[in-house]
Backbone bond lengths (Angstrom), bond angles and torsions (degrees), N, CA, C in turn:
res aa  C-N    CA-C-N  psi(-1)  N-CA   C-N-CA  omega(-1)  CA-C   N-CA-C  phi
1 M - - - 1.519 - - 1.494 111.68 -
2 K 1.381 115.69 -33.44 1.523 114.43 177.30 1.488 112.47 -75.21
3 L 1.224 115.75 -8.85 1.520 116.40 177.21 1.425 116.34 -67.83
4 K 1.325 121.20 -31.58 1.448 127.44 -177.29 1.561 108.64 -61.67
5 P 1.299 121.17 -56.14 1.495 120.04 -176.96 1.578 109.36 -60.29
6 I 1.255 116.38 -38.73 1.428 120.73 -178.72 1.506 110.89 -60.42
7 I 1.436 115.09 -44.29 1.413 120.66 -177.49 1.630 105.94 -71.93
8 L 1.295 121.05 -39.27 1.447 116.66 176.53 1.427 113.75 -68.17
9 L 1.267 120.13 -38.62 1.548 119.13 171.69 1.456 116.99 -56.83
10 A 1.385 111.20 -45.01 1.586 116.95 179.38 1.523 106.00 -64.67
11 T 1.269 124.29 -45.15 1.434 125.93 175.53 1.422 110.58 -49.35
12 C 1.363 116.25 -60.95 1.542 121.49 -177.87 1.478 113.30 -52.08
13 L 1.307 117.62 -44.51 1.428 121.34 -177.89 1.517 110.54 -74.30
14 S 1.126 126.42 -33.09 1.513 129.40 178.33 1.431 105.60 -74.00
15 L 1.273 124.64 -39.61 1.515 123.80 178.37 1.482 106.79 -67.53
16 S 1.395 120.70 -47.50 1.429 119.44 -176.40 1.474 112.10 -65.20
17 C 1.364 118.72 -31.33 1.510 119.33 -176.55 1.586 107.66 -75.89
18 F 1.430 117.45 -35.95 1.401 120.22 179.12 1.527 106.74 -67.89
19 Y 1.326 118.40 -45.96 1.487 123.77 -173.10 1.440 112.32 -67.08
20 G 1.335 120.04 -31.42 1.417 122.06 -179.97 1.518 114.93 -65.47
21 E 1.289 119.59 -26.59 1.498 125.13 175.41 1.476 111.38 -77.66
22 V 1.226 120.93 -12.29 1.538 121.15 176.59 1.509 110.21 -92.00
23 Y 1.261 118.93 -46.45 1.555 121.44 -174.36 1.614 104.67 -124.62
24 K 1.384 106.37 138.92 1.564 110.11 168.41 1.434 104.96 -118.11
25 P 1.285 122.80 145.49 1.487 128.64 -19.06 1.483 112.38 -63.98
26 L 1.424 118.32 171.97 1.269 123.58 -171.81 1.598 110.76 -68.98
27 P 1.287 116.93 130.90 1.492 121.91 178.19 1.497 112.86 -79.66
28 G 1.429 114.96 158.23 1.419 119.80 170.18 1.480 114.44 -68.01
29 L 1.275 120.59 160.28 1.500 123.58 172.52 1.437 111.24 -79.00
30 L 1.221 125.63 -34.52 1.522 127.84 -172.85 1.534 110.39 -98.78
31 Y 1.293 123.71 -46.53 1.432 128.41 -179.59 1.430 110.99 -149.29
32 T 1.398 116.56 132.84 1.488 120.68 176.18 1.542 108.48 -132.68
33 N 1.418 115.89 137.98 1.395 122.87 174.12 1.585 105.24 -146.40
34 I 1.291 115.25 84.22 1.466 118.07 -178.56 1.581 113.45 -124.71
35 H 1.309 116.16 149.23 1.373 126.29 168.85 1.587 109.46 -109.96
36 F 1.267 118.21 140.35 1.468 118.87 177.03 1.513 108.12 -151.19
37 D 1.379 110.34 153.21 1.492 114.28 -178.96 1.569 111.03 -80.63
38 G 1.287 109.03 152.46 1.453 121.28 174.47 1.549 111.85 -98.14
39 D 1.380 109.85 -134.14 1.410 116.52 -177.80 1.667 105.32 -95.68
40 F 1.467 106.74 155.54 1.477 117.94 175.84 1.471 111.63 -157.23
41 D 1.179 118.61 159.86 1.462 123.33 175.96 1.587 109.29 -97.38
42 P 1.131 116.91 119.62 1.601 119.18 -175.97 1.492 108.18 -60.34
43 E 1.301 122.15 -39.77 1.467 123.86 -178.65 1.615 104.94 -95.05
44 N 1.231 115.75 49.85 1.412 122.04 -176.35 1.528 112.50 -68.07
45 N 1.302 122.11 120.68 1.478 125.28 177.65 1.519 110.58 -126.57
46 V 1.404 115.25 25.61 1.438 123.51 -175.77 1.611 103.23 -97.20
47 K 1.315 115.41 120.64 1.505 117.05 172.07 1.437 112.21 -73.84
48 E 1.410 114.16 144.35 1.407 121.87 -175.56 1.439 111.01 -95.04
49 D 1.416 117.11 98.98 1.433 123.18 -179.66 1.541 114.40 -85.86
50 I 1.379 110.85 -36.16 1.389 122.65 -167.67 1.488 115.76 -141.74
51 V 1.301 119.38 150.93 1.461 123.76 173.15 1.509 107.75 -124.74
52 A 1.357 120.65 122.44 1.387 122.41 177.17 1.567 110.87 -120.67
53 S 1.284 117.83 158.95 1.464 115.97 -179.11 1.546 108.00 -144.08
54 G 1.286 109.30 162.36 1.482 118.41 179.16 1.613 106.19 -149.67
55 C 1.381 114.83 140.69 1.439 113.78 -178.15 1.551 110.13 -130.40
56 V 1.349 110.49 155.08 1.440 119.09 170.04 1.602 109.78 -116.40
57 Q 1.245 115.90 134.70 1.545 118.49 -179.47 1.506 109.25 -119.06
58 H 1.290 118.50 160.02 1.395 119.64 176.08 1.514 110.15 -141.79
59 F 1.270 116.47 157.88 1.484 124.46 175.05 1.358 112.18 -124.81
60 L 1.334 123.50 114.56 1.475 125.41 179.43 1.460 116.21 63.61
61 R 1.303 118.14 10.92 1.481 128.92 -171.90 1.548 113.79 50.79
62 L 1.464 106.20 29.31 1.493 112.06 178.30 1.616 107.08 -110.83
63 Y 1.257 117.57 -20.24 1.440 121.79 -172.95 1.524 106.62 -146.14
64 S 1.400 121.55 125.71 1.431 123.89 177.88 1.490 107.74 -131.95
65 W 1.302 121.00 156.33 1.367 127.86 -173.49 1.568 109.95 -152.48
66 G 1.242 119.37 150.00 1.387 123.13 176.76 1.609 113.06 123.93
67 N 1.448 111.89 -171.94 1.466 117.32 -178.52 1.428 105.06 -148.93
68 A 1.285 121.89 112.94 1.437 126.69 172.31 1.476 116.57 -119.71
69 G 1.400 116.89 32.95 1.460 127.66 178.37 1.456 108.20 -81.84
70 A 1.441 117.22 123.75 1.375 119.40 -176.66 1.568 110.04 -60.52
71 G 1.228 120.30 -45.78 1.459 125.73 179.51 1.510 111.66 -53.68
72 S 1.193 114.10 -52.23 1.538 115.25 -177.73 1.524 113.91 -72.13
73 I 1.320 118.00 -31.33 1.472 120.39 169.99 1.528 110.78 -57.53
74 A 1.411 115.35 -52.70 1.439 119.94 -175.10 1.619 104.36 -65.17
75 K 1.215 124.93 -40.88 1.507 122.78 -179.80 1.521 108.81 -57.17
76 E 1.344 115.23 -53.86 1.462 123.28 -172.88 1.472 112.25 -60.40
77 N 1.367 120.69 -25.59 1.388 127.13 -176.57 1.404 117.23 -106.76
78 G 1.366 115.77 3.62 1.493 120.49 177.49 1.537 117.32 73.24
79 I 1.438 114.17 28.51 1.407 117.18 178.51 1.486 108.49 -88.92
80 I 1.279 120.16 123.06 1.422 123.83 -178.60 1.464 114.90 -92.39
81 K 1.416 117.22 -29.22 1.504 119.84 179.61 1.471 104.61 -132.90
82 I 1.247 123.04 132.19 1.387 128.17 -176.51 1.519 109.06 -98.23
83 S 1.342 117.85 122.06 1.509 127.02 -178.80 1.545 111.20 -79.58
84 Y 1.375 114.51 -54.02 1.449 117.04 174.99 1.576 105.94 -165.00
85 I 1.312 109.53 166.45 1.531 115.25 178.12 1.568 109.76 -129.52
86 D 1.361 110.84 137.56 1.498 119.57 179.52 1.560 106.05 -117.46
87 H 1.265 118.94 166.43 1.469 129.75 178.22 1.449 113.42 -134.36
88 H 1.308 119.77 150.68 1.409 128.36 175.10 1.429 110.87 -138.07
89 L 1.363 116.01 134.17 1.525 115.84 -176.25 1.632 100.29 -131.12
90 V 1.290 116.08 131.51 1.426 126.10 163.39 1.472 112.76 -125.57
91 E 1.393 117.03 129.82 1.448 112.44 -175.45 1.614 103.23 -153.32
92 F 1.295 116.26 139.74 1.468 121.44 176.82 1.598 107.38 -118.74
93 M 1.342 110.33 105.46 1.549 114.68 -177.89 1.459 109.76 61.06
94 F 1.311 114.73 -133.72 1.386 122.89 171.46 1.533 113.01 -114.00
95 L 1.273 114.41 8.79 1.463 118.71 -172.76 1.571 111.10 -79.86
96 Y 1.396 113.68 -49.17 1.458 113.82 -177.00 1.581 108.20 -141.36
97 G 1.299 118.37 141.32 1.448 121.47 175.70 1.502 113.07 -146.22
98 K 1.316 117.45 154.70 1.511 123.94 175.54 1.439 106.45 -140.48
99 Y 1.341 115.51 127.51 1.478 125.28 173.57 1.480 114.43 -118.88
100 C 1.281 120.46 112.14 1.511 125.27 -175.33 1.484 110.37 -107.42
101 T 1.336 113.54 146.99 1.412 122.32 175.84 1.625 106.54 -115.34
102 Y 1.349 125.64 129.69 1.339 126.43 177.17 1.546 110.82 -112.39
103 V 1.326 116.67 121.38 1.461 121.29 -177.23 1.494 109.55 -104.76
104 H 1.277 118.29 121.73 1.493 122.26 178.37 1.562 105.45 -109.68
105 G 1.305 116.20 133.28 1.407 121.10 -174.72 1.512 120.33 -171.68
106 Q 1.270 118.16 -169.86 1.444 121.78 -175.32 1.533 105.53 -111.36
107 K 1.439 110.73 132.57 1.524 122.32 -177.29 1.534 106.09 -85.70
108 N 1.301 110.79 163.77 1.450 123.05 176.06 1.441 110.32 -40.53
């Protein structure tokens, strides 16, 4: 009987350790809704004309679709210089998740 709590604890710890390498900061196991900074240039002199976004979604972690690549988001929206990049993650257990990248930058 004492084996069940140990197995449950080991499972939670192994999932959180694996999961932490994919997203920063570490998301929750049941529900996550976090915004976090991506890359930026500390000597940034790029004016911010436009904000464009792209998202990737998943269902049961079996099927995912979308595009959250900063380079392709910038190209599709005519951003010639990137000022900074932000991220947003929403996830409900392993059932559904959405990961978005926001690219701030200078348009043509």
